[in-house]
CHARMM-style PDB file with segment names, atoms N, HN, CA, C and O in Angstrom:
ATOM      1  N   MET     1      18.239  -6.938  48.912  1.00  0.00      PROA
ATOM      2  CA  MET     1      19.529  -7.484  48.577  1.00  0.00      PROA
ATOM      3  C   MET     1      20.525  -6.342  48.433  1.00  0.00      PROA
ATOM      4  O   MET     1      20.205  -5.300  47.861  1.00  0.00      PROA
ATOM      5  N   LYS     2      21.701  -6.535  48.939  1.00  0.00      PROA
ATOM      6  HN  LYS     2      21.961  -7.382  49.404  1.00  0.00      PROA
ATOM      7  CA  LYS     2      22.719  -5.499  48.893  1.00  0.00      PROA
ATOM      8  C   LYS     2      23.490  -5.547  47.575  1.00  0.00      PROA
ATOM      9  O   LYS     2      23.557  -6.580  46.909  1.00  0.00      PROA
ATOM     10  N   TYR     3      24.065  -4.407  47.222  1.00  0.00      PROA
ATOM     11  HN  TYR     3      24.010  -3.568  47.763  1.00  0.00      PROA
ATOM     12  CA  TYR     3      24.811  -4.315  45.973  1.00  0.00      PROA
ATOM     13  C   TYR     3      26.025  -5.239  45.986  1.00  0.00      PROA
ATOM     14  O   TYR     3      26.382  -5.805  44.953  1.00  0.00      PROA
ATOM     15  N   SER     4      26.657  -5.397  47.134  1.00  0.00      PROA
ATOM     16  HN  SER     4      26.368  -4.937  47.974  1.00  0.00      PROA
ATOM     17  CA  SER     4      27.837  -6.256  47.213  1.00  0.00      PROA
ATOM     18  C   SER     4      27.496  -7.707  46.886  1.00  0.00      PROA
ATOM     19  O   SER     4      28.344  -8.437  46.373  1.00  0.00      PROA
ATOM     20  N   GLU     5      26.275  -8.131  47.174  1.00  0.00      PROA
ATOM     21  HN  GLU     5      25.586  -7.538  47.590  1.00  0.00      PROA
ATOM     22  CA  GLU     5      25.841  -9.477  46.822  1.00  0.00      PROA
ATOM     23  C   GLU     5      25.514  -9.574  45.332  1.00  0.00      PROA
ATOM     24  O   GLU     5      25.691 -10.629  44.722  1.00  0.00      PROA
ATOM     25  N   MET     6      25.044  -8.492  44.758  1.00  0.00      PROA
ATOM     26  HN  MET     6      24.900  -7.636  45.254  1.00  0.00      PROA
ATOM     27  CA  MET     6      24.628  -8.502  43.356  1.00  0.00      PROA
ATOM     28  C   MET     6      25.798  -8.483  42.394  1.00  0.00      PROA
ATOM     29  O   MET     6      25.705  -9.048  41.304  1.00  0.00      PROA
ATOM     30  N   LYS     7      26.886  -7.854  42.765  1.00  0.00      PROA
ATOM     31  HN  LYS     7      26.962  -7.394  43.650  1.00  0.00      PROA
ATOM     32  CA  LYS     7      27.985  -7.709  41.818  1.00  0.00      PROA
ATOM     33  C   LYS     7      28.675  -9.035  41.522  1.00  0.00      PROA
ATOM     34  O   LYS     7      29.444  -9.124  40.565  1.00  0.00      PROA
ATOM     35  N   ASP     8      28.417 -10.063  42.321  1.00  0.00      PROA
ATOM     36  HN  ASP     8      27.792  -9.990  43.098  1.00  0.00      PROA
ATOM     37  CA  ASP     8      29.008 -11.374  42.069  1.00  0.00      PROA
ATOM     38  C   ASP     8      28.136 -12.251  41.180  1.00  0.00      PROA
ATOM     39  O   ASP     8      28.562 -13.342  40.802  1.00  0.00      PROA
ATOM     40  N   LEU     9      26.935 -11.810  40.837  1.00  0.00      PROA
ATOM     41  HN  LEU     9      26.590 -10.923  41.144  1.00  0.00      PROA
ATOM     42  CA  LEU     9      26.027 -12.597  40.012  1.00  0.00      PROA
ATOM     43  C   LEU     9      26.359 -12.432  38.531  1.00  0.00      PROA
ATOM     44  O   LEU     9      26.982 -11.448  38.131  1.00  0.00      PROA
ATOM     45  N   THR    10      25.938 -13.399  37.727  1.00  0.00      PROA
ATOM     46  HN  THR    10      25.432 -14.197  38.052  1.00  0.00      PROA
ATOM     47  CA  THR    10      26.161 -13.313  36.286  1.00  0.00      PROA
ATOM     48  C   THR    10      25.112 -12.399  35.661  1.00  0.00      PROA
ATOM     49  O   THR    10      24.140 -12.005  36.307  1.00  0.00      PROA
ATOM     50  N   VAL    11      25.332 -12.076  34.398  1.00  0.00      PROA
ATOM     51  HN  VAL    11      26.122 -12.396  33.874  1.00  0.00      PROA
ATOM     52  CA  VAL    11      24.422 -11.191  33.679  1.00  0.00      PROA
ATOM     53  C   VAL    11      23.040 -11.832  33.559  1.00  0.00      PROA
ATOM     54  O   VAL    11      22.025 -11.156  33.728  1.00  0.00      PROA
ATOM     55  N   ASP    12      22.999 -13.121  33.270  1.00  0.00      PROA
ATOM     56  HN  ASP    12      23.823 -13.670  33.133  1.00  0.00      PROA
ATOM     57  CA  ASP    12      21.702 -13.802  33.141  1.00  0.00      PROA
ATOM     58  C   ASP    12      20.942 -13.815  34.462  1.00  0.00      PROA
ATOM     59  O   ASP    12      19.727 -13.621  34.481  1.00  0.00      PROA
ATOM     60  N   GLU    13      21.648 -14.041  35.559  1.00  0.00      PROA
ATOM     61  HN  GLU    13      22.635 -14.198  35.543  1.00  0.00      PROA
ATOM     62  CA  GLU    13      21.002 -14.025  36.875  1.00  0.00      PROA
ATOM     63  C   GLU    13      20.475 -12.637  37.207  1.00  0.00      PROA
ATOM     64  O   GLU    13      19.383 -12.496  37.757  1.00  0.00      PROA
ATOM     65  N   LEU    14      21.249 -11.619  36.873  1.00  0.00      PROA
ATOM     66  HN  LEU    14      22.136 -11.733  36.426  1.00  0.00      PROA
ATOM     67  CA  LEU    14      20.809 -10.245  37.129  1.00  0.00      PROA
ATOM     68  C   LEU    14      19.565  -9.906  36.307  1.00  0.00      PROA
ATOM     69  O   LEU    14      18.637  -9.273  36.810  1.00  0.00      PROA
ATOM     70  N   ARG    15      19.550 -10.327  35.055  1.00  0.00      PROA
ATOM     71  HN  ARG    15      20.304 -10.842  34.647  1.00  0.00      PROA
ATOM     72  CA  ARG    15      18.386 -10.067  34.217  1.00  0.00      PROA
ATOM     73  C   ARG    15      17.146 -10.775  34.751  1.00  0.00      PROA
ATOM     74  O   ARG    15      16.049 -10.216  34.744  1.00  0.00      PROA
ATOM     75  N   ARG    16      17.330 -12.010  35.212  1.00  0.00      PROA
ATOM     76  HN  ARG    16      18.221 -12.464  35.217  1.00  0.00      PROA
ATOM     77  CA  ARG    16      16.211 -12.767  35.767  1.00  0.00      PROA
ATOM     78  C   ARG    16      15.686 -12.102  37.032  1.00  0.00      PROA
ATOM     79  O   ARG    16      14.476 -11.993  37.228  1.00  0.00      PROA
ATOM     80  N   ARG    17      16.599 -11.659  37.888  1.00  0.00      PROA
ATOM     81  HN  ARG    17      17.582 -11.747  37.729  1.00  0.00      PROA
ATOM     82  CA  ARG    17      16.177 -10.981  39.125  1.00  0.00      PROA
ATOM     83  C   ARG    17      15.506  -9.645  38.837  1.00  0.00      PROA
ATOM     84  O   ARG    17      14.564  -9.263  39.531  1.00  0.00      PROA
ATOM     85  N   LEU    18      15.981  -8.935  37.825  1.00  0.00      PROA
ATOM     86  HN  LEU    18      16.746  -9.245  37.261  1.00  0.00      PROA
ATOM     87  CA  LEU    18      15.356  -7.671  37.456  1.00  0.00      PROA
ATOM     88  C   LEU    18      13.936  -7.909  36.944  1.00  0.00      PROA
ATOM     89  O   LEU    18      13.013  -7.172  37.292  1.00  0.00      PROA
ATOM     90  N   GLN    19      13.770  -8.925  36.129  1.00  0.00      PROA
ATOM     91  HN  GLN    19      14.520  -9.524  35.847  1.00  0.00      PROA
ATOM     92  CA  GLN    19      12.440  -9.260  35.629  1.00  0.00      PROA
ATOM     93  C   GLN    19      11.511  -9.648  36.779  1.00  0.00      PROA
ATOM     94  O   GLN    19      10.358  -9.219  36.817  1.00  0.00      PROA
ATOM     95  N   ASP    20      12.007 -10.454  37.710  1.00  0.00      PROA
ATOM     96  HN  ASP    20      12.943 -10.802  37.679  1.00  0.00      PROA
ATOM     97  CA  ASP    20      11.204 -10.836  38.874  1.00  0.00      PROA
ATOM     98  C   ASP    20      10.864  -9.627  39.738  1.00  0.00      PROA
ATOM     99  O   ASP    20       9.746  -9.512  40.240  1.00  0.00      PROA
ATOM    100  N   GLY    21      11.822  -8.732  39.908  1.00  0.00      PROA
ATOM    101  HN  GLY    21      12.730  -8.825  39.500  1.00  0.00      PROA
ATOM    102  CA  GLY    21      11.594  -7.534  40.708  1.00  0.00      PROA
ATOM    103  C   GLY    21      10.549  -6.626  40.091  1.00  0.00      PROA
ATOM    104  O   GLY    21       9.712  -6.062  40.795  1.00  0.00      PROA
ATOM    105  N   ARG    22      10.598  -6.487  38.775  1.00  0.00      PROA
ATOM    106  HN  ARG    22      11.278  -6.945  38.203  1.00  0.00      PROA
ATOM    107  CA  ARG    22       9.609  -5.643  38.100  1.00  0.00      PROA
ATOM    108  C   ARG    22       8.210  -6.243  38.188  1.00  0.00      PROA
ATOM    109  O   ARG    22       7.226  -5.524  38.358  1.00  0.00      PROA
ATOM    110  N   ARG    23       8.129  -7.572  38.070  1.00  0.00      PROA
ATOM    111  HN  ARG    23       8.929  -8.157  37.931  1.00  0.00      PROA
ATOM    112  CA  ARG    23       6.836  -8.238  38.208  1.00  0.00      PROA
ATOM    113  C   ARG    23       6.302  -8.064  39.630  1.00  0.00      PROA
ATOM    114  O   ARG    23       5.118  -7.799  39.835  1.00  0.00      PROA
ATOM    115  N   GLN    24       7.197  -8.216  40.606  1.00  0.00      PROA
ATOM    116  HN  GLN    24       8.159  -8.431  40.440  1.00  0.00      PROA
ATOM    117  CA  GLN    24       6.810  -8.047  42.006  1.00  0.00      PROA
ATOM    118  C   GLN    24       6.375  -6.610  42.277  1.00  0.00      PROA
ATOM    119  O   GLN    24       5.429  -6.381  43.030  1.00  0.00      PROA
ATOM    120  N   LEU    25       7.057  -5.643  41.670  1.00  0.00      PROA
ATOM    121  HN  LEU    25       7.826  -5.829  41.058  1.00  0.00      PROA
ATOM    122  CA  LEU    25       6.686  -4.239  41.832  1.00  0.00      PROA
ATOM    123  C   LEU    25       5.295  -3.981  41.272  1.00  0.00      PROA
ATOM    124  O   LEU    25       4.492  -3.288  41.897  1.00  0.00      PROA
ATOM    125  N   PHE    26       5.007  -4.532  40.101  1.00  0.00      PROA
ATOM    126  HN  PHE    26       5.660  -5.094  39.593  1.00  0.00      PROA
ATOM    127  CA  PHE    26       3.686  -4.361  39.502  1.00  0.00      PROA
ATOM    128  C   PHE    26       2.606  -4.943  40.399  1.00  0.00      PROA
ATOM    129  O   PHE    26       1.586  -4.301  40.651  1.00  0.00      PROA
ATOM    130  N   GLU    27       2.832  -6.172  40.883  1.00  0.00      PROA
ATOM    131  HN  GLU    27       3.661  -6.693  40.678  1.00  0.00      PROA
ATOM    132  CA  GLU    27       1.846  -6.820  41.746  1.00  0.00      PROA
ATOM    133  C   GLU    27       1.638  -6.048  43.046  1.00  0.00      PROA
ATOM    134  O   GLU    27       0.513  -5.925  43.528  1.00  0.00      PROA
ATOM    135  N   THR    28       2.720  -5.534  43.604  1.00  0.00      PROA
ATOM    136  HN  THR    28       3.634  -5.634  43.212  1.00  0.00      PROA
ATOM    137  CA  THR    28       2.616  -4.779  44.847  1.00  0.00      PROA
ATOM    138  C   THR    28       1.862  -3.465  44.634  1.00  0.00      PROA
ATOM    139  O   THR    28       1.071  -3.055  45.483  1.00  0.00      PROA
ATOM    140  N   LYS    29       2.106  -2.812  43.507  1.00  0.00      PROA
ATOM    141  HN  LYS    29       2.749  -3.145  42.816  1.00  0.00      PROA
ATOM    142  CA  LYS    29       1.381  -1.583  43.210  1.00  0.00      PROA
ATOM    143  C   LYS    29      -0.109  -1.846  43.035  1.00  0.00      PROA
ATOM    144  O   LYS    29      -0.942  -1.053  43.475  1.00  0.00      PROA
ATOM    145  N   MET    30      -0.434  -2.949  42.399  1.00  0.00      PROA
ATOM    146  HN  MET    30       0.243  -3.592  42.043  1.00  0.00      PROA
ATOM    147  CA  MET    30      -1.842  -3.298  42.224  1.00  0.00      PROA
ATOM    148  C   MET    30      -2.499  -3.595  43.573  1.00  0.00      PROA
ATOM    149  O   MET    30      -3.619  -3.156  43.829  1.00  0.00      PROA
ATOM    150  N   LYS    31      -1.818  -4.323  44.414  1.00  0.00      PROA
ATOM    151  HN  LYS    31      -0.908  -4.680  44.206  1.00  0.00      PROA
ATOM    152  CA  LYS    31      -2.351  -4.615  45.745  1.00  0.00      PROA
ATOM    153  C   LYS    31      -2.530  -3.338  46.550  1.00  0.00      PROA
ATOM    154  O   LYS    31      -3.503  -3.194  47.290  1.00  0.00      PROA
ATOM    155  N   HSD    32      -1.594  -2.415  46.405  1.00  0.00      PROA
ATOM    156  HN  HSD    32      -0.803  -2.532  45.804  1.00  0.00      PROA
ATOM    157  CA  HSD    32      -1.689  -1.150  47.128  1.00  0.00      PROA
ATOM    158  C   HSD    32      -2.893  -0.339  46.645  1.00  0.00      PROA
ATOM    159  O   HSD    32      -3.592   0.287  47.441  1.00  0.00      PROA
ATOM    160  N   SER    33      -3.122  -0.358  45.338  1.00  0.00      PROA
ATOM    161  HN  SER    33      -2.554  -0.866  44.691  1.00  0.00      PROA
ATOM    162  CA  SER    33      -4.258   0.407  44.816  1.00  0.00      PROA
ATOM    163  C   SER    33      -5.593  -0.190  45.251  1.00  0.00      PROA
ATOM    164  O   SER    33      -6.594   0.519  45.352  1.00  0.00      PROA
ATOM    165  N   LEU    34      -5.602  -1.492  45.505  1.00  0.00      PROA
ATOM    166  HN  LEU    34      -4.789  -2.068  45.423  1.00  0.00      PROA
ATOM    167  CA  LEU    34      -6.825  -2.147  45.970  1.00  0.00      PROA
ATOM    168  C   LEU    34      -6.970  -2.094  47.484  1.00  0.00      PROA
ATOM    169  O   LEU    34      -7.990  -2.518  48.029  1.00  0.00      PROA
ATOM    170  N   GLY    35      -5.958  -1.577  48.160  1.00  0.00      PROA
ATOM    171  HN  GLY    35      -5.130  -1.233  47.718  1.00  0.00      PROA
ATOM    172  CA  GLY    35      -6.010  -1.459  49.607  1.00  0.00      PROA
ATOM    173  C   GLY    35      -5.645  -2.734  50.343  1.00  0.00      PROA
ATOM    174  O   GLY    35      -5.949  -2.878  51.527  1.00  0.00      PROA
ATOM    175  N   GLN    36      -5.001  -3.654  49.657  1.00  0.00      PROA
ATOM    176  HN  GLN    36      -4.754  -3.537  48.695  1.00  0.00      PROA
ATOM    177  CA  GLN    36      -4.639  -4.920  50.272  1.00  0.00      PROA
ATOM    178  C   GLN    36      -3.283  -4.889  50.961  1.00  0.00      PROA
ATOM    179  O   GLN    36      -2.926  -5.824  51.678  1.00  0.00      PROA
ATOM    180  N   ILE    37      -2.538  -3.831  50.748  1.00  0.00      PROA
ATOM    181  HN  ILE    37      -2.829  -3.071  50.166  1.00  0.00      PROA
ATOM    182  CA  ILE    37      -1.213  -3.722  51.363  1.00  0.00      PROA
ATOM    183  C   ILE    37      -1.227  -2.495  52.283  1.00  0.00      PROA
ATOM    184  O   ILE    37      -1.708  -1.423  51.916  1.00  0.00      PROA
ATOM    185  N   ALA    38      -0.695  -2.687  53.466  1.00  0.00      PROA
ATOM    186  HN  ALA    38      -0.304  -3.558  53.765  1.00  0.00      PROA
ATOM    187  CA  ALA    38      -0.807  -1.640  54.478  1.00  0.00      PROA
ATOM    188  C   ALA    38       0.245  -0.548  54.320  1.00  0.00      PROA
ATOM    189  O   ALA    38      -0.043   0.624  54.566  1.00  0.00      PROA
ATOM    190  N   SER    39       1.451  -0.911  53.917  1.00  0.00      PROA
ATOM    191  HN  SER    39       1.685  -1.863  53.718  1.00  0.00      PROA
ATOM    192  CA  SER    39       2.542   0.044  53.911  1.00  0.00      PROA
ATOM    193  C   SER    39       3.097   0.255  52.503  1.00  0.00      PROA
ATOM    194  O   SER    39       3.470  -0.713  51.839  1.00  0.00      PROA
ATOM    195  N   PRO    40       3.157   1.492  52.041  1.00  0.00      PROA
ATOM    196  CA  PRO    40       3.748   1.759  50.734  1.00  0.00      PROA
ATOM    197  C   PRO    40       5.281   1.684  50.758  1.00  0.00      PROA
ATOM    198  O   PRO    40       5.926   1.831  49.720  1.00  0.00      PROA
ATOM    199  N   ILE    41       5.845   1.461  51.914  1.00  0.00      PROA
ATOM    200  HN  ILE    41       5.320   1.342  52.757  1.00  0.00      PROA
ATOM    201  CA  ILE    41       7.295   1.342  52.045  1.00  0.00      PROA
ATOM    202  C   ILE    41       7.810   0.156  51.231  1.00  0.00      PROA
ATOM    203  O   ILE    41       8.920   0.206  50.702  1.00  0.00      PROA
ATOM    204  N   THR    42       7.016  -0.907  51.128  1.00  0.00      PROA
ATOM    205  HN  THR    42       6.114  -0.948  51.558  1.00  0.00      PROA
ATOM    206  CA  THR    42       7.441  -2.078  50.368  1.00  0.00      PROA
ATOM    207  C   THR    42       7.621  -1.741  48.895  1.00  0.00      PROA
ATOM    208  O   THR    42       8.503  -2.294  48.238  1.00  0.00      PROA
ATOM    209  N   ILE    43       6.805  -0.848  48.371  1.00  0.00      PROA
ATOM    210  HN  ILE    43       6.088  -0.398  48.904  1.00  0.00      PROA
ATOM    211  CA  ILE    43       6.948  -0.419  46.978  1.00  0.00      PROA
ATOM    212  C   ILE    43       8.285   0.274  46.794  1.00  0.00      PROA
ATOM    213  O   ILE    43       8.993   0.021  45.818  1.00  0.00      PROA
ATOM    214  N   ARG    44       8.629   1.138  47.717  1.00  0.00      PROA
ATOM    215  HN  ARG    44       8.054   1.344  48.510  1.00  0.00      PROA
ATOM    216  CA  ARG    44       9.904   1.852  47.644  1.00  0.00      PROA
ATOM    217  C   ARG    44      11.083   0.885  47.706  1.00  0.00      PROA
ATOM    218  O   ARG    44      12.046   1.024  46.952  1.00  0.00      PROA
ATOM    219  N   ASP    45      11.005  -0.085  48.600  1.00  0.00      PROA
ATOM    220  HN  ASP    45      10.223  -0.197  49.213  1.00  0.00      PROA
ATOM    221  CA  ASP    45      12.091  -1.048  48.747  1.00  0.00      PROA
ATOM    222  C   ASP    45      12.288  -1.883  47.486  1.00  0.00      PROA
ATOM    223  O   ASP    45      13.421  -2.127  47.072  1.00  0.00      PROA
ATOM    224  N   ILE    46      11.198  -2.315  46.882  1.00  0.00      PROA
ATOM    225  HN  ILE    46      10.277  -2.117  47.218  1.00  0.00      PROA
ATOM    226  CA  ILE    46      11.289  -3.107  45.652  1.00  0.00      PROA
ATOM    227  C   ILE    46      11.851  -2.261  44.521  1.00  0.00      PROA
ATOM    228  O   ILE    46      12.677  -2.730  43.738  1.00  0.00      PROA
ATOM    229  N   ARG    47      11.404  -1.012  44.436  1.00  0.00      PROA
ATOM    230  HN  ARG    47      10.733  -0.630  45.072  1.00  0.00      PROA
ATOM    231  CA  ARG    47      11.892  -0.110  43.392  1.00  0.00      PROA
ATOM    232  C   ARG    47      13.395   0.131  43.538  1.00  0.00      PROA
ATOM    233  O   ARG    47      14.115   0.170  42.541  1.00  0.00      PROA
ATOM    234  N   ARG    48      13.861   0.291  44.753  1.00  0.00      PROA
ATOM    235  HN  ARG    48      13.275   0.259  45.563  1.00  0.00      PROA
ATOM    236  CA  ARG    48      15.290   0.507  44.993  1.00  0.00      PROA
ATOM    237  C   ARG    48      16.106  -0.739  44.684  1.00  0.00      PROA
ATOM    238  O   ARG    48      17.220  -0.642  44.170  1.00  0.00      PROA
ATOM    239  N   ASP    49      15.550  -1.925  45.000  1.00  0.00      PROA
ATOM    240  HN  ASP    49      14.644  -2.004  45.417  1.00  0.00      PROA
ATOM    241  CA  ASP    49      16.241  -3.162  44.649  1.00  0.00      PROA
ATOM    242  C   ASP    49      16.384  -3.290  43.136  1.00  0.00      PROA
ATOM    243  O   ASP    49      17.430  -3.709  42.641  1.00  0.00      PROA
ATOM    244  N   CYS    50      15.337  -2.930  42.407  1.00  0.00      PROA
ATOM    245  HN  CYS    50      14.487  -2.590  42.809  1.00  0.00      PROA
ATOM    246  CA  CYS    50      15.412  -2.966  40.949  1.00  0.00      PROA
ATOM    247  C   CYS    50      16.489  -2.003  40.436  1.00  0.00      PROA
ATOM    248  O   CYS    50      17.208  -2.322  39.489  1.00  0.00      PROA
ATOM    249  N   ALA    51      16.597  -0.861  41.043  1.00  0.00      PROA
ATOM    250  HN  ALA    51      16.013  -0.601  41.812  1.00  0.00      PROA
ATOM    251  CA  ALA    51      17.614   0.112  40.642  1.00  0.00      PROA
ATOM    252  C   ALA    51      19.017  -0.421  40.933  1.00  0.00      PROA
ATOM    253  O   ALA    51      19.935  -0.220  40.138  1.00  0.00      PROA
ATOM    254  N   ARG    52      19.181  -1.090  42.055  1.00  0.00      PROA
ATOM    255  HN  ARG    52      18.435  -1.254  42.701  1.00  0.00      PROA
ATOM    256  CA  ARG    52      20.484  -1.684  42.378  1.00  0.00      PROA
ATOM    257  C   ARG    52      20.855  -2.766  41.369  1.00  0.00      PROA
ATOM    258  O   ARG    52      22.002  -2.854  40.928  1.00  0.00      PROA
ATOM    259  N   ILE    53      19.881  -3.580  41.013  1.00  0.00      PROA
ATOM    260  HN  ILE    53      18.950  -3.509  41.371  1.00  0.00      PROA
ATOM    261  CA  ILE    53      20.123  -4.640  40.034  1.00  0.00      PROA
ATOM    262  C   ILE    53      20.478  -4.031  38.686  1.00  0.00      PROA
ATOM    263  O   ILE    53      21.395  -4.499  38.012  1.00  0.00      PROA
ATOM    264  N   GLN    54      19.757  -2.993  38.294  1.00  0.00      PROA
ATOM    265  HN  GLN    54      19.012  -2.612  38.842  1.00  0.00      PROA
ATOM    266  CA  GLN    54      20.036  -2.329  37.022  1.00  0.00      PROA
ATOM    267  C   GLN    54      21.434  -1.729  37.011  1.00  0.00      PROA
ATOM    268  O   GLN    54      22.117  -1.779  35.988  1.00  0.00      PROA
ATOM    269  N   THR    55      21.871  -1.164  38.127  1.00  0.00      PROA
ATOM    270  HN  THR    55      21.316  -1.124  38.958  1.00  0.00      PROA
ATOM    271  CA  THR    55      23.213  -0.607  38.231  1.00  0.00      PROA
ATOM    272  C   THR    55      24.259  -1.697  38.074  1.00  0.00      PROA
ATOM    273  O   THR    55      25.228  -1.523  37.336  1.00  0.00      PROA
ATOM    274  N   ALA    56      24.076  -2.820  38.760  1.00  0.00      PROA
ATOM    275  HN  ALA    56      23.288  -2.962  39.360  1.00  0.00      PROA
ATOM    276  CA  ALA    56      25.016  -3.924  38.667  1.00  0.00      PROA
ATOM    277  C   ALA    56      25.059  -4.482  37.247  1.00  0.00      PROA
ATOM    278  O   ALA    56      26.127  -4.845  36.755  1.00  0.00      PROA
ATOM    279  N   LEU    57      23.911  -4.551  36.594  1.00  0.00      PROA
ATOM    280  HN  LEU    57      23.043  -4.256  36.994  1.00  0.00      PROA
ATOM    281  CA  LEU    57      23.837  -5.054  35.224  1.00  0.00      PROA
ATOM    282  C   LEU    57      24.562  -4.119  34.276  1.00  0.00      PROA
ATOM    283  O   LEU    57      25.294  -4.572  33.397  1.00  0.00      PROA
ATOM    284  N   THR    58      24.370  -2.826  34.443  1.00  0.00      PROA
ATOM    285  HN  THR    58      23.776  -2.458  35.158  1.00  0.00      PROA
ATOM    286  CA  THR    58      25.057  -1.840  33.596  1.00  0.00      PROA
ATOM    287  C   THR    58      26.561  -1.919  33.793  1.00  0.00      PROA
ATOM    288  O   THR    58      27.316  -1.819  32.826  1.00  0.00      PROA
ATOM    289  N   GLN    59      27.003  -2.095  35.017  1.00  0.00      PROA
ATOM    290  HN  GLN    59      26.390  -2.177  35.803  1.00  0.00      PROA
ATOM    291  CA  GLN    59      28.427  -2.225  35.302  1.00  0.00      PROA
ATOM    292  C   GLN    59      29.006  -3.444  34.608  1.00  0.00      PROA
ATOM    293  O   GLN    59      30.084  -3.366  34.019  1.00  0.00      PROA
ATOM    294  N   LYS    60      28.304  -4.575  34.668  1.00  0.00      PROA
ATOM    295  HN  LYS    60      27.428  -4.639  35.147  1.00  0.00      PROA
ATOM    296  CA  LYS    60      28.786  -5.811  34.039  1.00  0.00      PROA
ATOM    297  C   LYS    60      28.848  -5.664  32.520  1.00  0.00      PROA
ATOM    298  O   LYS    60      29.805  -6.120  31.895  1.00  0.00      PROA
ATOM    299  N   LEU    61      27.846  -5.038  31.927  1.00  0.00      PROA
ATOM    300  HN  LEU    61      27.068  -4.668  32.435  1.00  0.00      PROA
ATOM    301  CA  LEU    61      27.788  -4.926  30.485  1.00  0.00      PROA
ATOM    302  C   LEU    61      28.778  -3.902  29.929  1.00  0.00      PROA
ATOM    303  O   LEU    61      29.158  -3.994  28.762  1.00  0.00      PROA
ATOM    304  N   SER    62      29.194  -2.947  30.725  1.00  0.00      PROA
ATOM    305  HN  SER    62      28.885  -2.873  31.673  1.00  0.00      PROA
ATOM    306  CA  SER    62      30.118  -1.916  30.250  1.00  0.00      PROA
ATOM    307  C   SER    62      31.575  -2.392  30.234  1.00  0.00      PROA
ATOM    308  O   SER    62      32.441  -1.723  29.672  1.00  0.00      PROA
ATOM    309  N   ARG    63      31.836  -3.516  30.835  1.00  0.00      PROA
ATOM    310  HN  ARG    63      31.133  -4.060  31.292  1.00  0.00      PROA
ATOM    311  CA  ARG    63      33.231  -4.033  30.869  1.00  0.00      PROA
ATOM    312  C   ARG    63      33.604  -4.727  29.603  1.00  0.00      PROA
ATOM    313  OT1 ARG    63      34.728  -5.212  29.473  1.00  0.00      PROA
TER     314      ARG     63
END
């Protein structure tokens, strides 16, 4: 998801997406450690999405 799409979401939606992203990151890391996932690129992408969401959330809360 792009940052431009995230900045239009509410604080509650951003928090929910961040929680979902962190859960997805945990599950993906576990799958990677078990050898069930072929590419570690997905871990990087999820981590970056979480960072984008956190940035948008910080921007909303600082106003």
